[in-house]
C-alpha positions in Angstrom: 4.4 7.1 -4.7 5.2 10.3 -5.0 4.6 12.1 -8.9 6.1 15.2 -10.3 6.1 18.4 -7.6 6.6 15.3 -5.0 2.8 14.7 -4.7 0.8 11.3 -4.2 -2.0 10.4 -5.9 -4.5 12.0 -3.6 -2.4 15.4 -4.7 -3.2 14.6 -8.4 -6.8 13.5 -7.5 -7.9 16.2 -5.8 -5.8 18.4 -8.8 -8.4 17.1 -10.8 -11.5 17.3 -8.8 -11.8 13.0 -9.0 -14.2 13.0 -5.5 -14.4 9.0 -6.3 -11.0 8.4 -6.4 -10.1 10.9 -3.8 -12.8 9.0 -1.1 -11.0 5.7 -2.1 -7.4 6.7 -1.4 -8.7 8.4 1.6 -10.6 5.1 3.0 -6.9 2.8 2.5 -5.2 5.7 3.8 -5.8 8.9 6.0 -2.1 9.8 6.6 -2.2 10.9 2.7 -4.9 14.1 3.6 -1.6 15.3 5.5 1.0 14.9 2.9 2.5 18.2 1.2 4.1 18.7 -2.3 7.2 20.2 -2.8 5.5 23.5 -2.3 4.2 22.4 0.9 0.6 22.3 -0.3 -1.9 19.1 0.6 -5.0 18.2 -1.0 -7.0 20.4 0.6 -5.4 23.3 -1.2 -5.0 21.6 -4.8 -8.5 21.5 -4.2 -9.4 24.8 -2.9 -6.8 26.3 -5.6 -9.1 24.4 -8.3 -12.7 25.1 -7.1 -13.5 21.9 -6.1 -16.4 22.8 -3.6 -17.8 18.7 -3.3 -14.1 17.3 -2.9 -13.7 20.4 -0.1 -16.3 19.1 1.6 -14.8 15.2 1.7 -11.0 16.4 2.8 -12.2 18.3 5.5 -14.7 15.6 6.6 -12.3 12.8 6.6 -10.1 15.5 8.8 -7.9 17.7 6.4 -5.8 20.6 8.2 -7.8 23.7 7.3 -5.0 25.7 8.3 -2.4 23.7 7.2 0.5 26.4 5.2 2.0 25.9 2.0 5.6 27.6 1.3 4.7 29.7 -1.4 4.5 33.2 -0.9 
């Protein structure tokens, strides 16, 4: 299911810093780590932009691409 701006549930959990929700989503579908929204942002981008350090550690540990680039200039 996609939310506004092409975001997934993991995008929203990462944006809001919901560690437990994000962990559950990743455990069910690791492919979510690589999904991008309409601006090319991954969950890692959104978590980093909002200062959610604990979540960053989890996302990176599960294989999120640290070199992914968005479409925002």
